[in-house]
C-alpha positions in Angstrom: 328.0 -25.7 74.3 328.3 -22.8 71.8 328.8 -19.2 72.6 325.9 -17.3 71.1 326.2 -13.8 69.5 325.4 -11.2 72.2 324.9 -7.4 71.7 328.1 -5.6 72.6 328.6 -2.1 74.1 332.4 -2.4 74.3 333.9 0.8 72.9 336.3 -0.9 70.4 338.8 1.1 68.4 337.0 0.2 65.2 333.8 1.4 66.5 335.3 4.7 67.7 337.3 5.0 64.4 340.4 5.7 66.6 344.0 4.5 67.4 346.2 4.8 70.4 349.8 5.4 70.6 351.8 3.7 73.3 353.6 7.1 74.3 350.2 9.0 75.0 350.7 11.2 78.0 348.0 9.8 80.2 348.3 12.2 83.1 348.0 15.2 80.6 344.9 13.7 79.0 343.2 12.7 82.3 344.1 16.2 83.8 342.8 18.2 80.9 339.6 16.1 80.9 339.0 16.5 84.6 339.9 20.3 84.5 337.2 20.8 81.8 334.7 18.6 83.7 335.3 20.4 86.9 334.7 23.9 85.2 331.5 22.8 83.7 330.3 21.0 86.8 330.8 24.0 89.0 329.1 26.4 86.6 326.3 24.0 85.9 327.1 23.7 82.1 325.4 20.3 81.4 325.9 20.6 77.7 329.6 21.3 78.3 329.8 18.1 80.4 328.1 16.1 77.9 330.5 17.1 75.3 333.1 15.4 77.4 331.2 12.0 77.0 330.7 9.6 74.1 327.1 9.2 73.0 326.7 5.8 74.7 328.5 6.5 77.8 327.5 5.4 81.3 327.5 7.3 84.7 327.3 5.1 87.8 326.6 7.1 90.9 326.7 5.7 94.4 325.2 8.2 96.8 327.1 11.4 95.8 324.3 12.9 93.7 321.5 10.3 94.0 321.6 9.1 97.7 321.0 5.8 95.9 322.8 3.3 93.6 322.1 4.2 90.0 323.5 3.7 86.5 322.5 6.2 83.7 322.9 4.7 80.3 323.6 7.1 77.4 323.7 10.8 76.8 319.9 11.3 77.2 319.7 9.7 80.7 322.9 11.5 81.8 321.4 14.8 80.7 318.1 14.1 82.7 320.1 12.9 85.7 322.4 16.0 85.8 319.4 18.4 85.0 317.7 17.1 88.1 320.7 16.5 90.5 323.9 18.5 89.4 323.1 22.0 91.0 321.9 20.8 94.4 325.0 18.4 94.8 327.5 21.4 94.5 330.5 19.4 93.2 333.7 21.1 93.8 337.6 20.6 94.7 338.3 18.2 91.9 341.8 16.7 92.1 343.3 13.8 90.1 344.9 11.1 92.3 348.1 9.1 91.5 346.3 6.2 90.0 346.3 7.1 86.2 347.2 4.4 83.5 346.6 3.3 80.0 345.0 -0.1 79.9 344.6 -2.5 76.9 342.5 -5.3 78.0 342.1 -6.5 74.4 343.9 -5.7 71.2 341.0 -3.6 69.9 340.1 -1.9 73.3 342.2 0.8 75.0 341.2 3.4 77.6 342.9 5.6 80.1 341.7 4.8 83.7 342.0 7.7 86.2 341.1 8.0 89.9 340.1 11.5 91.2 338.7 12.9 94.3 336.2 15.7 94.9 333.6 17.2 97.1 329.7 17.6 97.2 327.7 19.7 99.4 327.9 17.4 102.3 330.5 14.6 101.4 333.9 13.7 100.4 333.9 11.5 97.2 336.0 9.5 94.7 335.5 9.2 91.0 336.8 6.8 88.5 337.1 7.6 84.6 337.4 5.4 81.7 338.5 7.8 78.8 338.4 6.3 75.3 340.0 7.9 72.2 337.7 9.2 69.4 338.2 9.8 65.5 339.0 13.5 66.2 341.9 12.7 68.5 339.9 13.9 71.7 339.7 11.6 74.6 336.2 11.2 76.1 334.6 9.4 79.0 332.9 6.1 78.2 332.2 5.5 82.0 332.3 7.8 85.1 331.9 6.3 88.4 331.2 8.6 91.5 330.9 7.1 95.1 330.7 8.7 98.5 333.7 8.2 100.8 332.8 10.3 103.8 330.6 13.1 105.3 332.5 16.4 105.6 331.5 17.1 109.1 331.3 13.5 110.5 334.4 11.8 109.3 335.1 8.0 109.8 337.3 7.7 113.1 340.5 6.3 111.5 344.0 7.2 111.2 344.6 10.7 112.8 341.0 10.7 113.7 341.5 7.8 116.1 341.0 8.1 119.8 343.9 9.9 121.3 343.2 9.4 125.0 345.3 7.5 127.5 342.8 5.1 129.1 344.0 2.9 132.1 343.3 -0.8 131.6 340.7 -1.2 134.3 338.8 1.9 133.2 338.7 0.8 129.7 337.3 -2.6 130.7 334.6 -1.2 132.8 333.6 1.3 130.1 333.8 -1.4 127.5 331.4 -3.5 129.5 328.9 -0.8 130.0 329.1 -0.1 126.2 328.7 -3.8 125.4 325.6 -4.0 127.8 324.1 -0.8 126.5 323.5 0.0 130.3 323.0 3.6 129.7 320.9 3.6 126.5 319.6 1.8 123.6 321.6 1.5 120.3 320.6 3.8 117.3 321.0 0.6 115.1 320.2 -3.1 115.8 321.7 -5.6 113.4 320.1 -9.1 113.5 322.7 -11.6 112.4 326.4 -11.8 113.4 328.0 -13.3 110.3 330.7 -11.4 108.2 327.9 -9.0 106.8 326.6 -8.0 110.1 330.0 -7.5 111.6 331.3 -5.4 108.9 328.4 -3.1 109.0 328.6 -2.8 112.8 332.4 -2.0 112.4 331.6 0.7 109.9 328.9 2.3 112.0 331.1 2.1 115.2 333.8 4.3 113.5 331.2 6.7 112.3 330.1 7.2 116.0 326.8 5.4 115.5 325.8 3.3 118.5 325.1 -0.3 117.2 324.4 -3.7 118.6 324.4 -7.0 116.8 322.3 -9.9 118.0 323.4 -13.3 117.2 321.4 -16.5 118.0 324.3 -18.9 117.9 326.3 -19.4 121.1 329.6 -18.1 119.3 330.4 -15.6 116.6 331.3 -17.9 113.6 328.9 -20.6 114.4 327.3 -20.1 111.0 330.5 -21.4 109.4 331.2 -24.2 112.1 327.7 -25.7 111.5 328.2 -26.3 107.8 329.7 -29.4 106.1 333.4 -30.1 107.3 334.9 -29.8 103.9 333.7 -26.3 103.3 336.3 -23.9 102.0 335.8 -20.3 100.8 335.5 -20.4 97.0 337.0 -16.9 96.3 340.6 -16.2 96.9 342.1 -14.3 99.8 342.7 -11.0 97.9 338.9 -10.8 97.2 337.9 -11.4 100.8 339.5 -8.9 102.9 337.4 -7.3 105.7 337.4 -3.6 106.5 340.0 -2.3 108.8 341.8 -5.5 109.5 342.7 -7.4 106.3 343.8 -11.0 106.5 347.6 -11.2 107.3 350.1 -12.1 104.5 350.5 -15.6 105.9 346.8 -16.5 105.2 346.1 -19.4 102.9 344.8 -18.6 99.4 341.3 -20.1 100.2 340.1 -19.8 103.8 338.8 -23.1 105.4 335.5 -22.6 107.1 336.5 -23.2 110.6 339.4 -21.0 110.3 336.9 -18.3 109.0 334.7 -18.9 112.0 337.6 -18.2 114.4 338.6 -15.2 112.4 335.2 -13.5 112.8 335.3 -13.9 116.6 338.7 -12.3 116.7 337.7 -9.5 114.3 334.6 -8.7 116.5 336.9 -8.7 119.6 339.7 -6.6 118.2 337.4 -3.9 116.9 335.2 -3.9 120.2 331.9 -4.7 118.4 329.0 -5.0 120.5 327.6 -8.5 120.0 325.1 -10.3 122.1 325.4 -14.0 121.1 322.7 -16.6 122.2 320.3 -13.9 121.5 317.2 -13.9 119.5 315.1 -11.1 118.1 311.6 -12.1 119.0 309.4 -9.4 117.4 309.7 -5.9 116.1 307.1 -3.2 115.6 307.4 0.2 114.1 305.7 3.2 115.8 304.2 6.2 114.2 307.5 8.1 114.8 309.2 5.3 112.7 311.1 4.1 115.6 311.4 0.3 116.0 310.5 -1.4 119.2 312.3 -4.9 119.3 312.0 -7.5 121.8 315.2 -9.6 122.1 315.5 -12.7 124.2 319.1 -13.7 125.7 320.7 -16.9 126.3 319.8 -16.8 130.0 316.1 -16.2 129.3 316.3 -12.5 130.1 314.3 -10.3 127.7 315.0 -6.7 126.8 313.0 -4.3 124.9 315.2 -2.1 122.4 313.9 1.1 120.8 316.0 1.8 117.7 315.8 4.0 114.8 317.3 1.4 112.3 316.7 -2.3 112.1 319.0 -4.3 109.9 318.7 -7.9 108.9 322.0 -9.6 108.1 320.8 -13.1 108.2 322.0 -14.2 104.7 320.6 -15.1 101.3 317.2 -16.8 102.0 317.7 -16.2 105.6 319.9 -19.2 105.2 316.6 -21.3 105.4 316.9 -24.5 103.4 314.8 -24.6 100.3 313.4 -28.0 100.3 311.7 -29.2 97.0 308.2 -30.4 97.1 308.1 -33.7 95.0 305.2 -36.2 95.0 305.6 -39.2 97.2 308.2 -37.8 99.5 306.2 -39.2 102.3 306.4 -42.7 101.0 310.2 -42.9 100.8 311.6 -45.4 103.3 315.0 -43.7 103.6 316.2 -40.3 104.8 315.7 -37.0 103.0 317.8 -34.0 104.1 319.0 -30.7 102.9 322.7 -30.1 102.2 322.6 -27.3 105.0 322.3 -30.3 107.4 325.1 -32.3 105.9 328.3 -32.3 107.9 330.5 -35.3 106.7 330.5 -38.8 105.1 330.3 -40.6 108.4 327.1 -42.5 108.8 326.6 -43.0 105.1 328.9 -46.1 104.9 327.4 -48.8 102.7 324.6 -46.5 101.6 323.4 -45.5 98.1 323.0 -41.6 98.1 321.6 -39.4 95.6 322.4 -35.7 95.6 319.9 -33.3 94.0 321.5 -30.3 92.6 324.9 -29.6 90.8 326.0 -26.2 92.2 328.8 -25.6 94.5 327.2 -27.2 97.6 325.9 -30.3 95.6 329.4 -31.0 94.1 331.1 -30.4 97.6 328.8 -33.0 99.3 329.1 -35.5 96.4 332.8 -35.1 96.4 333.1 -35.8 100.1 331.0 -39.0 99.8 332.8 -40.2 96.7 336.2 -39.5 98.2 335.1 -41.8 101.0 334.0 -44.8 98.7 330.3 -44.1 99.1 328.1 -44.8 96.3 326.7 -41.4 95.2 324.7 -40.1 92.2 324.5 -36.4 91.3 321.1 -35.5 89.8 321.7 -32.4 87.5 318.6 -30.6 87.0 319.8 -28.2 84.5 323.0 -27.2 82.8 325.8 -25.5 84.7 328.6 -23.2 84.3 331.8 -24.7 85.4 335.3 -23.3 85.5 338.7 -23.8 87.2 338.9 -20.7 89.3 342.6 -21.3 90.1 343.7 -21.4 86.5 341.3 -18.8 85.3 341.2 -16.2 87.9 343.1 -13.7 85.9 340.0 -13.3 83.7 337.6 -13.0 86.7 339.3 -10.6 89.1 343.1 -11.2 89.0 343.9 -7.8 87.4 342.5 -6.2 90.6 342.8 -8.8 93.3 346.2 -10.6 93.4 349.6 -10.5 95.0 350.5 -7.6 92.6 347.3 -5.8 92.5 346.5 -2.3 93.6 345.6 -1.7 97.3 342.1 -3.2 98.1 340.4 0.2 98.5 341.6 1.3 95.0 340.8 -2.1 93.6 337.3 -2.0 94.9 336.5 1.4 93.3 338.0 0.2 90.1 336.0 -3.0 90.2 332.7 -1.0 90.7 333.7 1.6 88.1 332.6 -0.7 85.2 328.9 -0.8 85.3 327.1 -4.1 85.3 325.4 -3.0 82.0 328.9 -2.9 80.3 330.0 -6.2 81.8 326.7 -7.8 80.7 326.8 -6.4 77.2 330.3 -7.5 76.1 333.0 -7.6 78.7 331.7 -10.7 80.4 331.2 -12.7 77.2 334.8 -11.9 76.3 336.2 -13.1 79.6 334.0 -16.3 79.4 335.4 -17.0 76.0 338.9 -16.9 77.5 338.0 -19.0 80.3 336.5 -21.7 78.2 339.6 -21.7 76.0 341.7 -22.2 79.1 339.3 -24.9 80.5 338.8 -26.6 77.1 340.0 -29.9 78.3 338.2 -30.0 81.4 334.7 -29.0 79.6 335.2 -31.6 76.9 335.7 -34.4 79.3 332.9 -33.3 81.4 330.6 -33.1 78.3 332.0 -36.6 77.1 330.4 -38.3 80.2 327.2 -36.4 79.8 327.4 -33.4 82.2 325.5 -30.5 80.9 327.4 -27.3 80.6 326.3 -23.8 79.8 328.1 -20.4 79.7 325.7 -18.7 82.3 322.9 -16.3 81.5 323.5 -14.4 78.3 326.8 -16.2 78.1 328.2 -14.1 81.0 329.5 -17.0 83.1 328.9 -16.4 86.9 328.3 -12.5 86.5 324.4 -12.8 86.3 324.1 -16.0 88.1 325.6 -14.7 91.2 323.6 -11.5 91.1 320.2 -13.3 90.6 320.1 -17.0 91.6 323.4 -16.9 93.7 324.1 -20.2 92.2 323.9 -22.4 89.0 327.7 -22.7 88.7 330.6 -24.8 90.1 334.2 -23.8 90.7 336.3 -26.9 90.1 338.1 -28.1 93.2 338.0 -31.9 92.4 334.5 -32.9 92.0 334.5 -32.6 88.2 337.5 -34.9 87.9 335.4 -37.4 90.2 332.5 -37.1 87.7 334.9 -37.6 84.7 336.3 -40.7 86.5 332.9 -42.1 87.2 333.4 -41.9 91.1 330.5 -39.5 91.2 327.6 -41.1 89.1 325.5 -38.7 86.9 321.9 -38.7 86.3 320.4 -35.9 84.0 318.4 -37.5 81.2 315.0 -36.8 82.6 313.4 -34.7 85.4 312.1 -36.2 88.8 308.5 -37.6 88.6 308.2 -38.7 92.1 309.7 -40.4 95.1 309.2 -44.1 95.4 309.6 -46.2 98.7 313.0 -47.2 97.6 314.3 -44.1 95.7 313.4 -41.7 92.9 311.3 -42.4 89.6 311.9 -40.0 86.6 309.6 -38.9 83.9 311.2 -41.2 81.3 310.4 -44.1 83.5 313.7 -44.8 84.8 314.4 -45.2 88.7 317.2 -44.8 91.0 317.4 -46.6 94.3 318.7 -44.7 97.3 319.0 -45.0 101.2 319.5 -41.2 101.4 318.6 -38.2 99.2 320.4 -35.1 99.9 318.7 -31.8 98.4 321.3 -29.4 97.5 318.6 -27.0 96.3 319.6 -23.7 97.7 317.9 -21.4 100.2 314.3 -19.9 100.5 312.7 -16.4 100.5 315.2 -13.9 101.9 312.3 -12.1 103.4 311.5 -14.9 105.7 313.6 -13.5 108.6 312.0 -10.1 108.2 308.5 -11.9 108.2 309.3 -14.0 111.3 310.3 -10.9 113.3 308.3 -7.9 111.9 305.2 -9.8 110.3 303.8 -10.5 107.0 302.7 -6.8 106.3 306.1 -5.5 106.7 307.7 -8.2 104.6 305.3 -7.9 101.8 306.0 -4.0 101.8 309.6 -4.7 101.2 311.2 -4.1 97.9 312.7 -7.2 96.1 315.7 -8.4 97.8 318.7 -9.4 95.6 318.4 -9.7 91.8 319.1 -6.8 89.2 317.1 -3.7 88.6 316.7 -2.4 85.0 319.9 -0.6 85.5 322.1 -3.6 86.5 322.1 -2.6 90.3 321.3 -5.2 93.0 317.9 -4.7 94.4 316.9 -4.1 98.0 320.2 -4.7 99.7 322.4 -2.0 101.2 319.8 0.8 100.0 316.2 1.7 100.4 314.1 -1.5 101.3 310.8 0.2 100.9 310.1 0.4 104.7 311.6 3.5 106.6 314.4 2.4 108.9 314.4 -1.1 107.7 317.6 -2.5 105.9 319.0 -5.7 104.5 322.8 -6.3 104.6 324.3 -9.3 102.8 326.6 -10.5 100.0 329.8 -12.3 99.6 333.0 -10.7 101.4 333.9 -8.4 98.6 330.5 -6.9 98.3 330.0 -6.7 102.1 333.4 -4.9 102.5 332.7 -2.3 99.9 328.9 -1.7 100.5 328.9 -1.9 104.3 330.6 1.5 104.2 327.9 2.9 101.7 325.1 1.6 103.8 326.8 3.0 107.0 327.1 6.4 105.4 323.4 6.4 104.6 322.5 5.7 108.2 324.9 8.2 109.5 323.6 10.9 107.3 320.1 10.1 108.4 321.3 10.3 112.0 322.8 13.7 111.7 320.1 15.0 109.3 322.2 15.6 106.2 320.7 12.9 104.2 319.2 14.4 101.0 316.4 13.1 98.9 316.8 9.7 97.1 316.9 9.9 93.3 315.5 6.3 92.7 314.1 4.9 89.7 310.8 5.4 91.1 311.2 8.8 92.1 312.7 9.7 88.8 309.8 8.3 86.9 307.3 10.1 89.1 309.0 13.4 88.6 308.8 12.7 84.7 305.0 11.9 84.7 
């Protein structure tokens, strides 16, 4: 495992021909820059704005000027973007916020990070700057991030805008039941799926005064966590996983057990008075000429209701949480049991068996670990190399600067996190972090490689960065399974690909065989469009833009944004992404509902305007 040379876009001091003094007045520098920027933005002086940027700068915009998620790379792209979108956005009321600091992530990298607020024609927005020194002594922007926070005339009902009414208990209960039943009208938005993504979006919409209903096929909120394997625990630390409006309490464990998470989701929905119909299945949906969706849902008691909604949201998880079973010759000949890791609960019933786990991602490791810890003969088949790290030890290189006991408030942390474009992370920053991670995990990696486990550094040596945003897998965060592999308690097979099943196990391309009583396929999930296809039909599913994966600007495709079919949306992602993007998705829907949504400046529309 050798880290290969990758192109770097990091604005190092050497590249800039600059130096930085520790006593630089960061507030003065940031304030002067923002004052100049505001003057040029309000007067429409695009040349003046570009003079405030280095040549290879990035501008990432979330909804403020584009009504989309875009990253503009370099002066030429930024110039065209501003030429097309600056004037109609009517930017104004710029003000530097309290967060201004000099950061030195590495000895050869220094920048001033500053958060500011401003307004557009229809919205309240936040911006984040990364200013770098230049050879002339002037500080210029290397990245600018602008994101919509609220709609001017339709503010989120929080804090001083919360309900001020004195409502008697019985009156509240009666009103709440009518709201939950949608006794008087249909919702504007129907969300299919009551996991964390669906609930977070429902909460965001509720406090923007958008009537919303969540339908969940399980009997209880949180059953999607209860149904998974017993040893499951959230892989990300608590600071990364807070949910909107109700963060986890300070007594919460660092890593949330799955059953605890299940109970939390139920209490979250109840506390925020979210409208959720459990034991309810969306049967089919059709879209009329007016773009309204007619959706048939079936309740647990067999009753059916037809809902007419303007927005239909699928929040059914990556791959619709549908197991992706590999198709391997001879599967029908195998005398034992073949199952997917999605159906695995615990080691009970496997006593005395030989088990093969196909797949070496997080689920494969967790299943193999549970079996090995209970003295069951288990072999992991590693199909390809994996990125492995000890998240506890190396979190400081992943997200610890923003998400820890001493980090900024979550709302600030999220904006700082997204202020560094994926393209910059992919082209230098992630590789540096991975180098530090591998140095810290050197002993673990060497021991794994010594027993034959195949290690890589992720796509383009970026660790989990691109893996999570494309495959949503291909890595393992060490919680004990790696040590079991090192100790030989989890056996390893990876010297040849599978050729076929036999009656008694697996045969490999090199002629070797492994006997098994049970084979567990930890092989991920299927096509994310499956849920759309099952409810809306093939034509609608095929009309959708790609869901998940990265576009050419490093933004995630299809999720939280235009899906290619009017009024159809997909909401998913790990808790941090769901927390942040649920607000942006809700703001788009609210803007459409109140007719202030502008035109999308998508990659496709920009290309069409240039042709």
